[in-house]
mmCIF file of the N, C-alpha and C atoms, coordinates in Angstrom:
data_MODEL
# 
_entry.id   MODEL 
# 
loop_
_atom_site.group_PDB 
_atom_site.id 
_atom_site.type_symbol 
_atom_site.label_atom_id 
_atom_site.label_alt_id 
_atom_site.label_comp_id 
_atom_site.label_asym_id 
_atom_site.label_entity_id 
_atom_site.label_seq_id 
_atom_site.pdbx_PDB_ins_code 
_atom_site.Cartn_x 
_atom_site.Cartn_y 
_atom_site.Cartn_z 
_atom_site.occupancy 
_atom_site.B_iso_or_equiv 
_atom_site.pdbx_formal_charge 
_atom_site.auth_seq_id 
_atom_site.auth_comp_id 
_atom_site.auth_asym_id 
_atom_site.auth_atom_id 
_atom_site.pdbx_PDB_model_num 
ATOM 1   N N  . MET A 1 1  ? 0.814   -1.189 0.000   1.00 0.00 ? 1  MET A N  1 
ATOM 2   C CA . MET A 1 1  ? 0.000   0.000  0.000   1.00 0.00 ? 1  MET A CA 1 
ATOM 3   C C  . MET A 1 1  ? 0.864   1.261  0.000   1.00 0.00 ? 1  MET A C  1 
ATOM 4   N N  . ASP A 1 2  ? 2.030   1.182  0.612   1.00 0.00 ? 2  ASP A N  1 
ATOM 5   C CA . ASP A 1 2  ? 2.924   2.330  0.632   1.00 0.00 ? 2  ASP A CA 1 
ATOM 6   C C  . ASP A 1 2  ? 3.425   2.666  -0.766  1.00 0.00 ? 2  ASP A C  1 
ATOM 7   N N  . LEU A 1 3  ? 3.573   1.647  -1.600  1.00 0.00 ? 3  LEU A N  1 
ATOM 8   C CA . LEU A 1 3  ? 4.018   1.862  -2.976  1.00 0.00 ? 3  LEU A CA 1 
ATOM 9   C C  . LEU A 1 3  ? 2.992   2.681  -3.757  1.00 0.00 ? 3  LEU A C  1 
ATOM 10  N N  . VAL A 1 4  ? 1.714   2.390  -3.533  1.00 0.00 ? 4  VAL A N  1 
ATOM 11  C CA . VAL A 1 4  ? 0.651   3.135  -4.210  1.00 0.00 ? 4  VAL A CA 1 
ATOM 12  C C  . VAL A 1 4  ? 0.675   4.597  -3.772  1.00 0.00 ? 4  VAL A C  1 
ATOM 13  N N  . ARG A 1 5  ? 0.827   4.837  -2.498  1.00 0.00 ? 5  ARG A N  1 
ATOM 14  C CA . ARG A 1 5  ? 0.880   6.217  -1.996  1.00 0.00 ? 5  ARG A CA 1 
ATOM 15  C C  . ARG A 1 5  ? 2.084   6.966  -2.543  1.00 0.00 ? 5  ARG A C  1 
ATOM 16  N N  . GLU A 1 6  ? 3.159   6.247  -2.752  1.00 0.00 ? 6  GLU A N  1 
ATOM 17  C CA . GLU A 1 6  ? 4.375   6.878  -3.282  1.00 0.00 ? 6  GLU A CA 1 
ATOM 18  C C  . GLU A 1 6  ? 4.184   7.345  -4.724  1.00 0.00 ? 6  GLU A C  1 
ATOM 19  N N  . TYR A 1 7  ? 3.483   6.544  -5.528  1.00 0.00 ? 7  TYR A N  1 
ATOM 20  C CA . TYR A 1 7  ? 3.305   6.867  -6.944  1.00 0.00 ? 7  TYR A CA 1 
ATOM 21  C C  . TYR A 1 7  ? 2.002   7.608  -7.243  1.00 0.00 ? 7  TYR A C  1 
ATOM 22  N N  . LEU A 1 8  ? 1.182   7.843  -6.260  1.00 0.00 ? 8  LEU A N  1 
ATOM 23  C CA . LEU A 1 8  ? -0.093  8.516  -6.465  1.00 0.00 ? 8  LEU A CA 1 
ATOM 24  C C  . LEU A 1 8  ? 0.030   9.897  -7.105  1.00 0.00 ? 8  LEU A C  1 
ATOM 25  N N  . PRO A 1 9  ? 0.985   10.741 -6.720  1.00 0.00 ? 9  PRO A N  1 
ATOM 26  C CA . PRO A 1 9  ? 1.104   12.050 -7.387  1.00 0.00 ? 9  PRO A CA 1 
ATOM 27  C C  . PRO A 1 9  ? 1.436   11.940 -8.881  1.00 0.00 ? 9  PRO A C  1 
ATOM 28  N N  . ILE A 1 10 ? 2.024   10.855 -9.290  1.00 0.00 ? 10 ILE A N  1 
ATOM 29  C CA . ILE A 1 10 ? 2.324   10.646 -10.714 1.00 0.00 ? 10 ILE A CA 1 
ATOM 30  C C  . ILE A 1 10 ? 1.129   10.022 -11.429 1.00 0.00 ? 10 ILE A C  1 
ATOM 31  N N  . LEU A 1 11 ? 0.415   9.138  -10.755 1.00 0.00 ? 11 LEU A N  1 
ATOM 32  C CA . LEU A 1 11 ? -0.689  8.416  -11.369 1.00 0.00 ? 11 LEU A CA 1 
ATOM 33  C C  . LEU A 1 11 ? -1.933  9.289  -11.583 1.00 0.00 ? 11 LEU A C  1 
ATOM 34  N N  . ILE A 1 12 ? -2.222  10.192 -10.686 1.00 0.00 ? 12 ILE A N  1 
ATOM 35  C CA . ILE A 1 12 ? -3.444  11.001 -10.795 1.00 0.00 ? 12 ILE A CA 1 
ATOM 36  C C  . ILE A 1 12 ? -3.477  11.830 -12.075 1.00 0.00 ? 12 ILE A C  1 
ATOM 37  N N  . PRO A 1 13 ? -2.434  12.579 -12.454 1.00 0.00 ? 13 PRO A N  1 
ATOM 38  C CA . PRO A 1 13 ? -2.501  13.320 -13.722 1.00 0.00 ? 13 PRO A CA 1 
ATOM 39  C C  . PRO A 1 13 ? -2.617  12.401 -14.946 1.00 0.00 ? 13 PRO A C  1 
ATOM 40  N N  . ILE A 1 14 ? -1.975  11.243 -14.906 1.00 0.00 ? 14 ILE A N  1 
ATOM 41  C CA . ILE A 1 14 ? -2.064  10.311 -16.027 1.00 0.00 ? 14 ILE A CA 1 
ATOM 42  C C  . ILE A 1 14 ? -3.485  9.777  -16.165 1.00 0.00 ? 14 ILE A C  1 
ATOM 43  N N  . ILE A 1 15 ? -4.117  9.453  -15.045 1.00 0.00 ? 15 ILE A N  1 
ATOM 44  C CA . ILE A 1 15 ? -5.495  8.952  -15.073 1.00 0.00 ? 15 ILE A CA 1 
ATOM 45  C C  . ILE A 1 15 ? -6.449  10.035 -15.558 1.00 0.00 ? 15 ILE A C  1 
ATOM 46  N N  . ILE A 1 16 ? -6.267  11.262 -15.110 1.00 0.00 ? 16 ILE A N  1 
ATOM 47  C CA . ILE A 1 16 ? -7.128  12.370 -15.551 1.00 0.00 ? 16 ILE A CA 1 
ATOM 48  C C  . ILE A 1 16 ? -6.958  12.617 -17.044 1.00 0.00 ? 16 ILE A C  1 
ATOM 49  N N  . LEU A 1 17 ? -5.725  12.583 -17.544 1.00 0.00 ? 17 LEU A N  1 
ATOM 50  C CA . LEU A 1 17 ? -5.468  12.750 -18.968 1.00 0.00 ? 17 LEU A CA 1 
ATOM 51  C C  . LEU A 1 17 ? -6.122  11.648 -19.778 1.00 0.00 ? 17 LEU A C  1 
ATOM 52  N N  . GLU A 1 18 ? -6.007  10.414 -19.322 1.00 0.00 ? 18 GLU A N  1 
ATOM 53  C CA . GLU A 1 18 ? -6.577  9.276  -20.039 1.00 0.00 ? 18 GLU A CA 1 
ATOM 54  C C  . GLU A 1 18 ? -8.093  9.380  -20.102 1.00 0.00 ? 18 GLU A C  1 
ATOM 55  N N  . ILE A 1 19 ? -8.724  9.722  -19.000 1.00 0.00 ? 19 ILE A N  1 
ATOM 56  C CA . ILE A 1 19 ? -10.188 9.835  -18.978 1.00 0.00 ? 19 ILE A CA 1 
ATOM 57  C C  . ILE A 1 19 ? -10.648 11.002 -19.849 1.00 0.00 ? 19 ILE A C  1 
ATOM 58  N N  . GLY A 1 20 ? -9.942  12.121 -19.794 1.00 0.00 ? 20 GLY A N  1 
ATOM 59  C CA . GLY A 1 20 ? -10.299 13.264 -20.636 1.00 0.00 ? 20 GLY A CA 1 
ATOM 60  C C  . GLY A 1 20 ? -10.181 12.950 -22.120 1.00 0.00 ? 20 GLY A C  1 
ATOM 61  N N  . LEU A 1 21 ? -9.086  12.310 -22.509 1.00 0.00 ? 21 LEU A N  1 
ATOM 62  C CA . LEU A 1 21 ? -8.917  11.923 -23.913 1.00 0.00 ? 21 LEU A CA 1 
ATOM 63  C C  . LEU A 1 21 ? -9.988  10.934 -24.346 1.00 0.00 ? 21 LEU A C  1 
ATOM 64  N N  . MET A 1 22 ? -10.325 9.985  -23.474 1.00 0.00 ? 22 MET A N  1 
ATOM 65  C CA . MET A 1 22 ? -11.330 8.991  -23.819 1.00 0.00 ? 22 MET A CA 1 
ATOM 66  C C  . MET A 1 22 ? -12.701 9.647  -24.003 1.00 0.00 ? 22 MET A C  1 
ATOM 67  N N  . ILE A 1 23 ? -13.070 10.549 -23.117 1.00 0.00 ? 23 ILE A N  1 
ATOM 68  C CA . ILE A 1 23 ? -14.370 11.215 -23.227 1.00 0.00 ? 23 ILE A CA 1 
ATOM 69  C C  . ILE A 1 23 ? -14.432 12.067 -24.495 1.00 0.00 ? 23 ILE A C  1 
ATOM 70  N N  . TYR A 1 24 ? -13.378 12.835 -24.761 1.00 0.00 ? 24 TYR A N  1 
ATOM 71  C CA . TYR A 1 24 ? -13.353 13.667 -25.966 1.00 0.00 ? 24 TYR A CA 1 
ATOM 72  C C  . TYR A 1 24 ? -13.448 12.815 -27.234 1.00 0.00 ? 24 TYR A C  1 
ATOM 73  N N  . SER A 1 25 ? -12.680 11.738 -27.276 1.00 0.00 ? 25 SER A N  1 
ATOM 74  C CA . SER A 1 25 ? -12.675 10.874 -28.455 1.00 0.00 ? 25 SER A CA 1 
ATOM 75  C C  . SER A 1 25 ? -14.012 10.170 -28.642 1.00 0.00 ? 25 SER A C  1 
ATOM 76  N N  . LEU A 1 26 ? -14.602 9.682  -27.556 1.00 0.00 ? 26 LEU A N  1 
ATOM 77  C CA . LEU A 1 26 ? -15.910 9.027  -27.665 1.00 0.00 ? 26 LEU A CA 1 
ATOM 78  C C  . LEU A 1 26 ? -16.980 9.991  -28.143 1.00 0.00 ? 26 LEU A C  1 
ATOM 79  N N  . ARG A 1 27 ? -16.962 11.221 -27.637 1.00 0.00 ? 27 ARG A N  1 
ATOM 80  C CA . ARG A 1 27 ? -17.929 12.213 -28.114 1.00 0.00 ? 27 ARG A CA 1 
ATOM 81  C C  . ARG A 1 27 ? -17.765 12.453 -29.605 1.00 0.00 ? 27 ARG A C  1 
ATOM 82  N N  . HIS A 1 28 ? -16.518 12.543 -30.057 1.00 0.00 ? 28 HIS A N  1 
ATOM 83  C CA . HIS A 1 28 ? -16.267 12.786 -31.476 1.00 0.00 ? 28 HIS A CA 1 
ATOM 84  C C  . HIS A 1 28 ? -16.706 11.585 -32.317 1.00 0.00 ? 28 HIS A C  1 
ATOM 85  N N  . VAL A 1 29 ? -16.408 10.380 -31.859 1.00 0.00 ? 29 VAL A N  1 
ATOM 86  C CA . VAL A 1 29 ? -16.810 9.170  -32.596 1.00 0.00 ? 29 VAL A CA 1 
ATOM 87  C C  . VAL A 1 29 ? -18.321 9.099  -32.708 1.00 0.00 ? 29 VAL A C  1 
ATOM 88  N N  . LEU A 1 30 ? -19.024 9.377  -31.632 1.00 0.00 ? 30 LEU A N  1 
ATOM 89  C CA . LEU A 1 30 ? -20.478 9.264  -31.640 1.00 0.00 ? 30 LEU A CA 1 
ATOM 90  C C  . LEU A 1 30 ? -21.164 10.386 -32.421 1.00 0.00 ? 30 LEU A C  1 
ATOM 91  N N  . LYS A 1 31 ? -20.510 11.539 -32.538 1.00 0.00 ? 31 LYS A N  1 
ATOM 92  C CA . LYS A 1 31 ? -21.093 12.673 -33.250 1.00 0.00 ? 31 LYS A CA 1 
ATOM 93  C C  . LYS A 1 31 ? -20.915 12.595 -34.759 1.00 0.00 ? 31 LYS A C  1 
ATOM 94  N N  . HIS A 1 32 ? -19.829 12.001 -35.227 1.00 0.00 ? 32 HIS A N  1 
ATOM 95  C CA . HIS A 1 32 ? -19.520 11.985 -36.653 1.00 0.00 ? 32 HIS A CA 1 
ATOM 96  C C  . HIS A 1 32 ? -19.721 10.601 -37.253 1.00 0.00 ? 32 HIS A C  1 
ATOM 97  N N  . ASP A 1 33 ? -20.078 10.598 -38.536 1.00 0.00 ? 33 ASP A N  1 
ATOM 98  C CA . ASP A 1 33 ? -20.362 9.342  -39.222 1.00 0.00 ? 33 ASP A CA 1 
ATOM 99  C C  . ASP A 1 33 ? -19.213 8.855  -40.087 1.00 0.00 ? 33 ASP A C  1 
ATOM 100 N N  . ARG A 1 34 ? -18.297 9.733  -40.468 1.00 0.00 ? 34 ARG A N  1 
ATOM 101 C CA . ARG A 1 34 ? -17.256 9.352  -41.424 1.00 0.00 ? 34 ARG A CA 1 
ATOM 102 C C  . ARG A 1 34 ? -15.892 9.309  -40.752 1.00 0.00 ? 34 ARG A C  1 
ATOM 103 N N  . TYR A 1 35 ? -15.136 8.268  -41.095 1.00 0.00 ? 35 TYR A N  1 
ATOM 104 C CA . TYR A 1 35 ? -13.802 8.061  -40.542 1.00 0.00 ? 35 TYR A CA 1 
ATOM 105 C C  . TYR A 1 35 ? -12.862 7.744  -41.694 1.00 0.00 ? 35 TYR A C  1 
ATOM 106 N N  . LYS A 1 36 ? -11.568 7.939  -41.508 1.00 0.00 ? 36 LYS A N  1 
ATOM 107 C CA . LYS A 1 36 ? -10.608 7.630  -42.569 1.00 0.00 ? 36 LYS A CA 1 
ATOM 108 C C  . LYS A 1 36 ? -10.649 6.152  -42.908 1.00 0.00 ? 36 LYS A C  1 
ATOM 109 N N  . PHE A 1 37 ? -10.756 5.302  -41.897 1.00 0.00 ? 37 PHE A N  1 
ATOM 110 C CA . PHE A 1 37 ? -10.965 3.873  -42.114 1.00 0.00 ? 37 PHE A CA 1 
ATOM 111 C C  . PHE A 1 37 ? -11.627 3.282  -40.886 1.00 0.00 ? 37 PHE A C  1 
ATOM 112 N N  . GLY A 1 38 ? -12.269 2.160  -41.066 1.00 0.00 ? 38 GLY A N  1 
ATOM 113 C CA . GLY A 1 38 ? -12.930 1.494  -39.950 1.00 0.00 ? 38 GLY A CA 1 
ATOM 114 C C  . GLY A 1 38 ? -14.357 1.962  -39.768 1.00 0.00 ? 38 GLY A C  1 
ATOM 115 N N  . SER A 1 39 ? -14.988 1.416  -38.745 1.00 0.00 ? 39 SER A N  1 
ATOM 116 C CA . SER A 1 39 ? -16.373 1.741  -38.462 1.00 0.00 ? 39 SER A CA 1 
ATOM 117 C C  . SER A 1 39 ? -16.495 2.367  -37.073 1.00 0.00 ? 39 SER A C  1 
ATOM 118 N N  . ARG A 1 40 ? -17.682 2.823  -36.784 1.00 0.00 ? 40 ARG A N  1 
ATOM 119 C CA . ARG A 1 40 ? -17.933 3.442  -35.489 1.00 0.00 ? 40 ARG A CA 1 
ATOM 120 C C  . ARG A 1 40 ? -17.694 2.440  -34.361 1.00 0.00 ? 40 ARG A C  1 
ATOM 121 N N  . THR A 1 41 ? -18.179 1.215  -34.532 1.00 0.00 ? 41 THR A N  1 
ATOM 122 C CA . THR A 1 41 ? -18.009 0.194  -33.498 1.00 0.00 ? 41 THR A CA 1 
ATOM 123 C C  . THR A 1 41 ? -16.535 -0.093 -33.241 1.00 0.00 ? 41 THR A C  1 
ATOM 124 N N  . MET A 1 42 ? -15.754 -0.204 -34.289 1.00 0.00 ? 42 MET A N  1 
ATOM 125 C CA . MET A 1 42 ? -14.329 -0.473 -34.137 1.00 0.00 ? 42 MET A CA 1 
ATOM 126 C C  . MET A 1 42 ? -13.647 0.646  -33.353 1.00 0.00 ? 42 MET A C  1 
ATOM 127 N N  . TRP A 1 43 ? -13.950 1.896  -33.685 1.00 0.00 ? 43 TRP A N  1 
ATOM 128 C CA . TRP A 1 43 ? -13.303 3.014  -33.007 1.00 0.00 ? 43 TRP A CA 1 
ATOM 129 C C  . TRP A 1 43 ? -13.750 3.141  -31.556 1.00 0.00 ? 43 TRP A C  1 
ATOM 130 N N  . ILE A 1 44 ? -15.005 2.831  -31.262 1.00 0.00 ? 44 ILE A N  1 
ATOM 131 C CA . ILE A 1 44 ? -15.450 2.853  -29.867 1.00 0.00 ? 44 ILE A CA 1 
ATOM 132 C C  . ILE A 1 44 ? -14.682 1.820  -29.053 1.00 0.00 ? 44 ILE A C  1 
ATOM 133 N N  . LEU A 1 45 ? -14.533 0.632  -29.584 1.00 0.00 ? 45 LEU A N  1 
ATOM 134 C CA . LEU A 1 45 ? -13.791 -0.421 -28.883 1.00 0.00 ? 45 LEU A CA 1 
ATOM 135 C C  . LEU A 1 45 ? -12.321 -0.041 -28.689 1.00 0.00 ? 45 LEU A C  1 
ATOM 136 N N  . ILE A 1 46 ? -11.713 0.529  -29.714 1.00 0.00 ? 46 ILE A N  1 
ATOM 137 C CA . ILE A 1 46 ? -10.305 0.937  -29.608 1.00 0.00 ? 46 ILE A CA 1 
ATOM 138 C C  . ILE A 1 46 ? -10.142 2.035  -28.559 1.00 0.00 ? 46 ILE A C  1 
ATOM 139 N N  . VAL A 1 47 ? -11.005 3.032  -28.595 1.00 0.00 ? 47 VAL A N  1 
ATOM 140 C CA . VAL A 1 47 ? -10.890 4.163  -27.655 1.00 0.00 ? 47 VAL A CA 1 
ATOM 141 C C  . VAL A 1 47 ? -11.101 3.702  -26.217 1.00 0.00 ? 47 VAL A C  1 
ATOM 142 N N  . VAL A 1 48 ? -12.045 2.801  -25.991 1.00 0.00 ? 48 VAL A N  1 
ATOM 143 C CA . VAL A 1 48 ? -12.361 2.394  -24.622 1.00 0.00 ? 48 VAL A CA 1 
ATOM 144 C C  . VAL A 1 48 ? -11.362 1.378  -24.070 1.00 0.00 ? 48 VAL A C  1 
ATOM 145 N N  . PHE A 1 49 ? -10.956 0.408  -24.882 1.00 0.00 ? 49 PHE A N  1 
ATOM 146 C CA . PHE A 1 49 ? -10.178 -0.703 -24.346 1.00 0.00 ? 49 PHE A CA 1 
ATOM 147 C C  . PHE A 1 49 ? -8.668  -0.591 -24.506 1.00 0.00 ? 49 PHE A C  1 
ATOM 148 N N  . ILE A 1 50 ? -8.171  0.332  -25.300 1.00 0.00 ? 50 ILE A N  1 
ATOM 149 C CA . ILE A 1 50 ? -6.714  0.453  -25.468 1.00 0.00 ? 50 ILE A CA 1 
ATOM 150 C C  . ILE A 1 50 ? -6.210  1.678  -24.703 1.00 0.00 ? 50 ILE A C  1 
ATOM 151 N N  . GLN A 1 51 ? -6.859  1.985  -23.633 1.00 0.00 ? 51 GLN A N  1 
ATOM 152 C CA . GLN A 1 51 ? -6.458  3.017  -22.678 1.00 0.00 ? 51 GLN A CA 1 
ATOM 153 C C  . GLN A 1 51 ? -5.962  4.296  -23.335 1.00 0.00 ? 51 GLN A C  1 
ATOM 154 N N  . ILE A 1 52 ? -4.781  4.754  -23.034 1.00 0.00 ? 52 ILE A N  1 
ATOM 155 C CA . ILE A 1 52 ? -4.322  6.076  -23.470 1.00 0.00 ? 52 ILE A CA 1 
ATOM 156 C C  . ILE A 1 52 ? -3.924  6.090  -24.944 1.00 0.00 ? 52 ILE A C  1 
ATOM 157 N N  . ILE A 1 53 ? -3.544  4.960  -25.487 1.00 0.00 ? 53 ILE A N  1 
ATOM 158 C CA . ILE A 1 53 ? -3.113  4.903  -26.891 1.00 0.00 ? 53 ILE A CA 1 
ATOM 159 C C  . ILE A 1 53 ? -4.309  4.923  -27.842 1.00 0.00 ? 53 ILE A C  1 
ATOM 160 N N  . GLY A 1 54 ? -5.430  4.333  -27.450 1.00 0.00 ? 54 GLY A N  1 
ATOM 161 C CA . GLY A 1 54 ? -6.620  4.282  -28.298 1.00 0.00 ? 54 GLY A CA 1 
ATOM 162 C C  . GLY A 1 54 ? -7.140  5.654  -28.702 1.00 0.00 ? 54 GLY A C  1 
ATOM 163 N N  . PRO A 1 55 ? -7.380  6.552  -27.743 1.00 0.00 ? 55 PRO A N  1 
ATOM 164 C CA . PRO A 1 55 ? -7.837  7.898  -28.131 1.00 0.00 ? 55 PRO A CA 1 
ATOM 165 C C  . PRO A 1 55 ? -6.820  8.651  -28.984 1.00 0.00 ? 55 PRO A C  1 
ATOM 166 N N  . ILE A 1 56 ? -5.544  8.473  -28.690 1.00 0.00 ? 56 ILE A N  1 
ATOM 167 C CA . ILE A 1 56 ? -4.514  9.139  -29.493 1.00 0.00 ? 56 ILE A CA 1 
ATOM 168 C C  . ILE A 1 56 ? -4.523  8.597  -30.913 1.00 0.00 ? 56 ILE A C  1 
ATOM 169 N N  . LEU A 1 57 ? -4.674  7.289  -31.079 1.00 0.00 ? 57 LEU A N  1 
ATOM 170 C CA . LEU A 1 57 ? -4.776  6.703  -32.426 1.00 0.00 ? 57 LEU A CA 1 
ATOM 171 C C  . LEU A 1 57 ? -5.971  7.271  -33.173 1.00 0.00 ? 57 LEU A C  1 
ATOM 172 N N  . TYR A 1 58 ? -7.113  7.350  -32.511 1.00 0.00 ? 58 TYR A N  1 
ATOM 173 C CA . TYR A 1 58 ? -8.294  7.878  -33.176 1.00 0.00 ? 58 TYR A CA 1 
ATOM 174 C C  . TYR A 1 58 ? -8.086  9.328  -33.608 1.00 0.00 ? 58 TYR A C  1 
ATOM 175 N N  . LEU A 1 59 ? -7.556  10.138 -32.710 1.00 0.00 ? 59 LEU A N  1 
ATOM 176 C CA . LEU A 1 59 ? -7.395  11.561 -33.025 1.00 0.00 ? 59 LEU A CA 1 
ATOM 177 C C  . LEU A 1 59 ? -6.353  11.801 -34.112 1.00 0.00 ? 59 LEU A C  1 
ATOM 178 N N  . THR A 1 60 ? -5.360  10.921 -34.248 1.00 0.00 ? 60 THR A N  1 
ATOM 179 C CA . THR A 1 60 ? -4.320  11.140 -35.248 1.00 0.00 ? 60 THR A CA 1 
ATOM 180 C C  . THR A 1 60 ? -4.629  10.469 -36.573 1.00 0.00 ? 60 THR A C  1 
ATOM 181 N N  . ILE A 1 61 ? -5.119  9.244  -36.568 1.00 0.00 ? 61 ILE A N  1 
ATOM 182 C CA . ILE A 1 61 ? -5.305  8.542  -37.852 1.00 0.00 ? 61 ILE A CA 1 
ATOM 183 C C  . ILE A 1 61 ? -6.741  8.145  -38.146 1.00 0.00 ? 61 ILE A C  1 
ATOM 184 N N  . GLY A 1 62 ? -7.641  8.255  -37.193 1.00 0.00 ? 62 GLY A N  1 
ATOM 185 C CA . GLY A 1 62 ? -8.993  7.750  -37.405 1.00 0.00 ? 62 GLY A CA 1 
ATOM 186 C C  . GLY A 1 62 ? -10.012 8.770  -37.849 1.00 0.00 ? 62 GLY A C  1 
ATOM 187 N N  . ARG A 1 63 ? -9.943  9.956  -37.322 1.00 0.00 ? 63 ARG A N  1 
ATOM 188 C CA . ARG A 1 63 ? -11.011 10.894 -37.628 1.00 0.00 ? 63 ARG A CA 1 
ATOM 189 C C  . ARG A 1 63 ? -10.796 11.553 -38.975 1.00 0.00 ? 63 ARG A C  1 
ATOM 190 N N  . GLU A 1 64 ? -11.910 11.769 -39.616 1.00 0.00 ? 64 GLU A N  1 
ATOM 191 C CA . GLU A 1 64 ? -11.938 12.410 -40.928 1.00 0.00 ? 64 GLU A CA 1 
ATOM 192 C C  . GLU A 1 64 ? -11.718 13.900 -40.757 1.00 0.00 ? 64 GLU A C  1 
ATOM 193 N N  . ASP A 1 65 ? -10.951 14.503 -41.650 1.00 0.00 ? 65 ASP A N  1 
ATOM 194 C CA . ASP A 1 65 ? -10.747 15.953 -41.601 1.00 0.00 ? 65 ASP A CA 1 
ATOM 195 C C  . ASP A 1 65 ? -12.052 16.660 -41.939 1.00 0.00 ? 65 ASP A C  1 
ATOM 196 N N  . GLU A 1 66 ? -12.332 17.693 -41.170 1.00 0.00 ? 66 GLU A N  1 
ATOM 197 C CA . GLU A 1 66 ? -13.606 18.396 -41.373 1.00 0.00 ? 66 GLU A CA 1 
ATOM 198 C C  . GLU A 1 66 ? -13.449 19.564 -42.298 1.00 0.00 ? 66 GLU A C  1 
# 
């Protein structure tokens, strides 16, 4: 338990960043119909289950330019 308390100041910003990116990416996926490749279901699964890398992948290579 002491190990968790030691790393908590580092973990909290990472968790907040991950949740913020996931919420932003999910909102974008659900609002738009067109993607560079893949489907809405695929991008939802990637954003939710691949933690911090999933939303970054969607924002860089998945979303269609507006």
